C-alpha positions in Angstrom: -1.2 15.2 -8.5 -3.6 16.4 -5.7 -2.6 18.6 -2.7 -3.5 18.4 1.5 -3.0 21.0 4.1 -0.8 18.9 6.2 -3.2 19.8 9.7 -6.6 18.9 7.4 -4.8 15.9 6.3 -4.0 15.1 10.3 -7.3 15.8 11.7 -8.6 13.3 8.7 -6.0 10.5 9.1 -6.0 11.1 13.5 -1.7 10.6 13.4 1.0 13.2 12.7 2.2 13.4 9.5 6.5 13.8 8.4 7.4 16.8 7.5 9.3 17.1 4.0 9.3 13.1 3.5 7.8 11.7 0.7 6.1 7.8 0.7 5.5 4.9 -1.7 2.8 2.4 -2.1 3.0 -0.7 -4.3 -0.5 -3.1 -4.3 2.0 -6.1 -5.8 -0.6 -7.8 -8.5 -0.7 -7.7 -12.5 -1.9 -4.3 -12.3 0.1 -2.8 -9.8 -1.0 0.4 -8.3 1.7 2.3 -6.9 0.4 5.7 -4.9 3.0 8.1 -4.0 2.7 10.6 -1.1 4.9 13.2 -0.6 4.8 16.2 2.5 6.0 20.1 2.2 6.1 21.4 5.6 2.7 22.1 5.5 1.2 20.7 2.8 0.9 17.4 1.1 0.5 15.9 -2.0 -1.1 12.3 -3.6 0.1 10.6 -6.9 -0.5 7.3 -8.5 0.4 5.3 -11.1 -1.2 1.6 -12.3 1.4 -0.8 -14.2 -1.2 -2.8 -16.4 1.3 -5.9 -16.8 -2.0 -8.1 -18.6 -1.7 -11.9 -18.4 1.3 -11.9 -21.5 3.9 -14.3 -20.8 4.7 -15.3 -17.0 8.8 -14.4 -18.0 7.3 -10.7 -19.9 5.8 -9.8 -16.6 8.3 -10.5 -14.4 11.0 -8.8 -16.3 8.1 -5.9 -17.2 8.0 -5.3 -13.7 12.1 -5.2 -12.6 12.3 -2.8 -15.1 8.9 -0.4 -13.7 10.0 -1.0 -10.6 13.5 0.4 -11.6 13.2 2.9 -13.3 10.5 4.3 -10.0 12.5 3.6 -8.0 15.7 5.7 -9.2 13.7 8.6 -7.6 13.9 10.2 -4.3 12.0 8.2 -1.7 12.7 7.6 2.8 10.4 4.9 2.5 9.3 1.9 0.4 5.4 0.2 1.4 5.2 -3.0 0.1 2.0 -5.2 0.3 2.4 -8.8 1.3 0.6 -11.1 0.1 -1.6 -13.7 2.0 -2.4 -17.5 0.8 -6.3 -17.6 -0.7 -8.9 -20.3 0.3 -11.9 -21.0 -1.7 -13.4 -23.5 0.1 -10.8 -26.4 1.6 -8.7 -25.3 -1.7 -5.4 -23.0 -1.4 -4.8 -20.4 -4.3 -1.0 -21.8 -4.4 0.4 -20.5 -7.8 -1.3 -17.5 -7.0 0.2 -17.0 -4.1 3.8 -17.7 -5.8 3.5 -15.4 -8.2 2.4 -12.5 -6.3 5.0 -13.6 -3.9 7.9 -13.4 -6.2 6.5 -9.7 -7.9 6.1 -8.4 -4.4 9.9 -9.7 -4.4 11.5 -8.1 -7.6 10.1 -4.6 -5.9 11.3 -5.2 -2.6 15.1 -6.3 -4.1 15.2 -2.7 -6.7 13.7 -1.0 -2.9 16.6 -2.7 -1.7 19.0 -1.4 -4.6 18.5 1.7 -4.1 18.8 1.9 -0.1 15.2 3.2 0.0 14.1 1.8 3.8 11.1 -0.1 4.0 8.2 -2.0 5.7 5.6 -5.0 4.3 2.0 -5.2 5.9 -0.3 -7.2 4.5 -3.8 -6.0 3.3 -6.0 -5.9 6.3 -3.9 -4.8 8.5 -2.8 -1.8 6.6 -6.1 -0.8 6.1 -6.9 -1.8 10.1 -4.8 1.3 10.6 -7.1 3.4 9.5 -10.3 2.1 10.6 -11.5 1.5 6.9 -13.8 -0.5 6.6 -14.2 -3.6 4.9 -17.3 -5.1 5.5 -20.8 -5.7 4.3 -20.0 -5.0 0.0 -20.2 -8.8 0.0 -18.0 -11.8 -0.7 -14.0 -10.3 -2.0 -15.5 -6.8 -2.7 -13.7 -6.2 0.2 -11.9 -3.0 -1.5 -15.5 -1.2 -2.5 -14.6 -0.3 1.4 -11.6 1.6 0.7 -12.7 3.1 -2.5 -15.6 4.5 -1.3 -13.0 5.4 2.6 -10.2 6.8 -0.6 -14.1 9.5 -1.4 -15.7 10.2 1.5 -12.7 9.8 4.3 -10.2 11.7 1.2 -11.8 13.1 -1.0 -10.2 12.1 -3.7 -12.1 10.7 -6.6 -10.2 7.2 -8.0 -12.2 4.2 -8.4 -9.4 1.8 -9.5 -9.1 0.0 -6.0 -5.3 -1.3 -7.0 -5.2 2.2 -7.1 -6.5 3.0 -3.8 -4.6 0.3 -1.8 -1.7 1.9 -2.6 -2.4 5.1 -1.3 -3.4 3.0 2.5 -0.1 1.9 1.7 1.3 5.4 0.9 -0.3 7.2 3.9 1.3 4.8 5.8 5.1 5.6 5.2 4.1 9.3 6.3 2.8 8.2 9.3 4.8 9.4 12.4 5.6 6.7 14.9 3.3 4.3 13.3 3.7 0.7 14.1 3.6 -1.9 10.8 2.9 -5.1 13.3 -0.9 -6.3 13.3 -3.5 -5.1 15.9 -3.8 -8.4 17.0 0.2 -8.8 17.8 -0.4 -5.1 19.2 -2.7 -5.9 21.1 -1.4 -8.8 22.1 1.9 -7.7 23.4 -0.4 -5.2 25.1 -2.1 -7.4 27.2 1.5 -9.7 28.1 2.3 -5.7 29.7 -0.4 -5.8 31.9 
């Protein structure tokens, strides 16, 4: 578990942070990254977990995600931020099977969140990263997660290279930022333009 002074973290993130608050972020995949961010009056604590469900029978993976997420979400959390799924295209072919599987994973975590009466938000990885202006371009096709690893290392000074955990920390951080708007930056900009 890592500890930061809230005022130092606020300066790095350009957000005021909620005090005495606990957020959990879920990067949903067969390797689930889970980022837990907890604040007190003056300090902020970071922790993370990697759940690796491997490539075994898919029914067993669903059962394990249900069991593990239920166990973790029994702890006291104020908010749970779940990464949304998106349909990946390779050329003109979509990975519909992967999309369906990851959506089910997220649905299981969401159900356990609701069952434990925890507030929640669902946000896509790109939108989550954009809230902190994390640069993910320039790493080559399919390597956007390296940008998140670099941001975690350089901005937060956390030496962590497990990309699923890095993304989960970003999600967890969104939950402790006061006034965080979980809509996409595009939707926020469009609403501002329509108000003018």
